[in-house]
Structure formats: C-alpha cells, structure tokens
C-alpha positions in Angstrom: 4.1 16.9 5.1 4.0 16.5 8.4 0.4 15.3 8.5 0.9 12.7 5.7 4.1 11.7 7.7 2.5 11.3 10.8 -0.4 9.3 9.6 2.4 6.7 7.5 4.4 5.9 10.6 1.5 5.2 12.7 -0.6 2.8 10.4 2.3 1.0 9.2 3.9 0.5 12.5 0.7 -0.3 14.2 -0.6 -2.9 11.6 3.0 -4.5 10.9 2.0 -8.3 12.2 -1.1 -8.4 9.6 1.2 -7.3 7.0 3.4 -9.9 7.7 0.9 -12.3 7.9 -0.5 -11.3 4.6 2.7 -11.5 2.6 3.7 -15.3 4.2 0.3 -16.5 3.1 1.1 -15.1 -0.4 4.5 -16.3 -0.9 5.6 -19.2 -3.2 6.8 -21.3 -0.2 3.8 -21.1 1.6 2.8 -19.5 4.9 4.5 -22.2 7.1 7.9 -22.4 5.3 7.7 -18.5 5.0 7.7 -18.3 8.9 4.4 -18.8 10.5 3.7 -16.6 13.1 7.5 -16.3 14.3 9.4 -13.5 13.8 6.0 -11.0 13.3 7.9 -8.1 13.3 10.7 -9.0 10.7 11.4 -6.2 8.5 10.1 -3.9 10.4 13.2 -1.6 10.4 12.5 -1.1 6.7 9.2 0.1 7.4 10.2 2.3 10.1 12.4 4.3 8.0 10.7 4.3 4.8 7.2 5.3 6.0 7.3 8.9 7.0 8.9 9.9 3.6 6.7 7.6 1.3 3.1 8.7 3.3 4.5 12.7 2.9 5.6 12.4 -0.6 1.9 10.6 -1.4 -0.1 13.2 0.3 2.2 16.5 -0.8 1.4 15.3 -4.7 -2.0 14.6 -4.0 -3.2 17.7 -2.3 -1.2 19.7 -4.7 -2.5 18.5 -7.8 -6.2 18.5 -6.3 -5.9 21.8 -5.7 -4.7 22.5 -9.0 -7.3 20.6 -10.7 -10.2 22.0 -8.5 -10.0 25.1 -10.1 -12.5 25.8 -12.8 -13.5 22.1 -12.5 -17.5 21.6 -12.0 -18.7 19.0 -9.5 -19.2 16.2 -11.8 -15.6 16.3 -12.5 -14.4 16.1 -9.0 -14.1 12.1 -8.9 -11.7 12.6 -11.6 -9.8 15.1 -9.9 -9.4 13.0 -7.1 -8.3 9.8 -9.3 -5.5 11.7 -11.3 -4.4 13.2 -7.8 -4.4 10.0 -6.2 -2.4 8.3 -9.4 0.0 10.8 -9.5 0.6 10.5 -5.9 1.3 6.7 -6.1 3.7 7.3 -8.8 5.9 9.5 -6.9 5.3 7.6 -3.4 6.2 4.8 -5.1 9.9 5.5 -5.8 10.1 5.5 -1.8 8.0 2.8 -1.0 9.1 0.0 -3.5 12.8 0.0 -2.0 11.4 -0.4 1.7 8.6 -2.8 0.7 11.5 -5.0 -1.2 13.9 -5.4 2.1 10.6 -5.7 4.1 8.9 -8.6 2.2 12.1 -10.2 2.0 12.6 -9.9 5.4 9.4 -10.8 6.3 9.6 -14.6 4.5 13.2 -15.2 6.2 12.9 -14.2 9.6 16.4 -15.5 10.8 17.8 -12.9 8.5 18.1 -9.1 9.8 17.0 -6.1 7.4 20.6 -5.1 7.1 22.0 -8.1 5.7 18.7 -8.5 3.1 19.5 -5.1 2.1 23.2 -5.6 1.5 22.4 -9.0 -0.2 20.2 -7.3 -2.7 22.3 -4.6 -3.6 25.6 -7.0 -3.9 23.7 -9.6 -6.0 21.0 -7.2 -8.1 22.4 -3.7 -7.6 19.9 -0.6 -7.1 17.9 -2.2 -9.9 17.2 -5.2 -7.2 15.5 -2.5 -4.7 13.2 -1.6 -7.6 12.3 -4.9 -8.7 8.4 -4.7 -8.9 8.1 -0.8 -9.0 5.9 -1.4 -12.1 3.7 -4.1 -10.3 3.8 -1.9 -7.2 2.3 1.0 -9.6 0.1 -1.1 -11.5 -1.6 -2.4 -7.8 -1.4 1.2 -6.4 -3.1 3.0 -9.1 -6.2 0.7 -9.3 -6.2 1.1 -5.3 -6.3 4.8 -5.3 -8.8 4.9 -8.0 -11.0 2.9 -5.9 -10.1 4.4 -2.5 -9.9 7.9 -2.6 -13.1 9.1 -5.0 -14.8 6.8 -2.6 -13.5 8.3 0.7 -14.0 12.0 -0.6 -17.6 11.2 -1.9 -18.5 9.4 1.6 -17.0 12.4 3.5 -19.0 14.9 1.4 -22.2 12.8 1.6 -22.0 12.5 5.8 -20.9 16.2 5.4 -24.2 16.8 3.7 -26.2 14.8 6.0 -25.2 16.4 9.1 -25.1 20.2 8.1 -21.3 20.4 8.8 -17.8 19.2 7.5 -17.2 15.9 9.0 -15.2 15.4 12.3 -11.5 13.2 11.9 -13.5 10.0 13.3 -16.0 10.3 10.9 -13.3 10.9 8.3 -11.8 7.8 9.7 -14.8 5.6 9.3 -15.3 6.8 5.8 -11.4 5.8 5.2 -11.8 2.4 6.6 -14.7 1.6 4.2 -13.2 2.9 1.2 -10.0 1.2 2.1 -11.7 -2.3 2.7 -13.2 -2.3 -0.4 -10.3 -1.1 -2.9 -8.0 -3.9 -0.8 -10.4 -6.6 -2.0 -10.9 -6.0 -5.1 -7.2 -5.0 -6.1 -5.8 -8.3 -4.1 -4.9 -10.3 -7.4 -2.3 -7.3 -7.9 -1.0 -7.5 -4.5 -0.3 -11.2 -4.7 1.4 -10.6 -8.1 3.4 -7.8 -7.0 4.6 -10.1 -4.0 5.7 -12.9 -6.1 7.7 -10.6 -8.0 9.5 -9.0 -5.3 10.0 -12.5 -3.9 11.2 -14.1 -6.7 15.0 -15.7 -7.1 16.9 -13.5 -9.5 16.9 -15.2 -13.1 13.6 -16.6 -12.7 10.4 -15.8 -14.7 8.6 -13.5 -12.1 11.7 -11.5 -11.6 11.5 -9.9 -15.0 8.3 -8.0 -13.3 5.8 -9.2 -15.9 2.3 -8.9 -13.8 0.3 -10.6 -16.5 2.7 -13.4 -16.9 2.8 -13.5 -12.9 -1.0 -13.5 -12.6 -1.1 -16.5 -15.0 1.5 -18.5 -13.3 -0.9 -18.3 -10.2 -3.9 -18.7 -12.1 -2.2 -22.1 -13.6 -0.9 -23.6 -10.2 -3.6 -22.1 -7.5 -6.6 -21.0 -9.3 -8.7 -18.1 -7.8 -7.7 -19.3 -4.2 -4.0 -18.1 -5.1 -5.1 -15.0 -6.6 -7.0 -13.9 -3.6 -4.6 -15.5 -1.2 -4.2 -13.3 1.8 -7.4 -11.4 1.1 -8.9 -11.6 4.9 -5.7 -10.1 6.4 -5.2 -7.8 3.6 -8.9 -6.2 3.7 -8.5 -6.3 7.7 -4.9 -4.6 7.7 -6.2 -1.7 5.3 -9.8 -1.2 6.7 -7.9 -0.4 9.9 -5.3 1.4 8.2 -7.8 3.5 6.2 -9.5 4.5 9.9 -5.9 5.1 11.1 -4.4 6.7 8.4 -6.8 8.8 7.0 -8.2 9.8 10.4 -4.9 10.5 11.7 -4.0 12.4 8.6 -7.1 14.6 8.8 -6.7 15.2 12.6 -2.9 16.2 12.2 -3.9 18.5 9.6 -6.7 20.4 11.4 -3.9 20.5 14.3 -1.3 22.1 11.8 -3.4 24.6 10.0 
C-alpha cells in the first residue's frame, strides 16, 4: 500500500503539466480554446487527493492476485498471471481513479474554474453517476494498457536479471518500466482519446452515454487517424517518464520497507 501510494503521488504530480497538454490536445474544442499553455496545473488538487489511494489499490490487488496465481503455475503461464493480476488491479483502482480523473480533466479544459467548483457543479447537475461517467471507457483503456505494460515490464526485468546474473536494481526496473509504459501508451492512445471525449462531453450529448465504439467512430469520421492519435506524443512522453518514476519508485520503496 505504501510503496504503491508513494509511487503514484510522485509520478502524477511531477508529470501533471504533460497530462494537461495531452488532455487539451484531445478535447473537442481544441488545444487553444481548452486553455493552451495557461493554467497548466488546473485540476491538480483532484490528482493530489486521488493519487495515493488509486495507486495503492492497484498494487495491493496486483501483488496479491499475482501471488495467488503463481502457486503451481508453470513458466509459460507467468505472463498470463501478470495480465490477469494487472487487469483486476485496474478494475479496482478505477473505482477511485475515475471520479478523480473526471474532475481533473474538466478542470484542465476550464482553467478559470476551481476544482471544488467543478466537483460541486458535477454533483449538482449529474449526481454521483456524473463522477463515474467514463468508468467503462477508462477500464477499457486501462486493461489493454496493462495487458501490454505489465507482462512486458516483468519480462524485461527477468531478461535483464538473467543477463547480469542477479536481480535488477530499482533503476534498471525503472528503465524497463519506461520502455514498457511508452509502448503500451502508443498503442492504446485511441482508447484514451475516446475516454477523454466521454468525460468532457456535455450532459445529454451522444458521447455522454459512455459508448466507446460510438465515440471512436465519431472521432474517425470528423478527424480521421490524426484525431484518434491526438496527444500521442505527450502521452507517450508522460507515460515513459511515468513508467520510469512510477515503477522505479515502487520497487525502491518496496525494497526499503520489506
């Protein structure tokens, strides 16, 4: 819990400006109208509050499920164990992440409004379900992301450990995490764009229904391939750096605590 929470807070706060740029590039009104480079830390209180419990919930689930699945599993089934553990971890973590992300993203594209004002406005007009708008799209983004990132991260660590004859250091784990995160971020960008559009959609609009395929189809019809991969550069940059900081900090903190 502590290792995951510390890692989550570090990466989310350090890389927040890149996340804001990515969100504004993906927003339907376009980068400039969404705020450009102004108010780059808009929405940071939501991230600061949600980051620790979100990351902690993920790693508690991931490590426990992984240890349960390891018993009696053969080596060729190890990647499958990592995939199942990561997927279940994302489903649990998204219960905390989605409300935090809804408020954060709406603040990022409305830098003149405070986080508290956006939270109260969402609750007043849409209720609790408004805070969970985009839950399905977030899970549908995070599960494919984790299916790529975590088995790749674990495999790269195992390969590096085998090459050097001892378990990888925390900085080596961080390098593996950067590569795995960046690759996973690139291939799942269209799902991230769809999730952003659903979270930012006005109540009652077609995207507000949360239909991921409909959102992807709308983006494809209006903006084509470039629309589906909007914000891919800051997303890959943020998650590569994030993978380095997040997984490296997690390994180091866990080593210090255990």
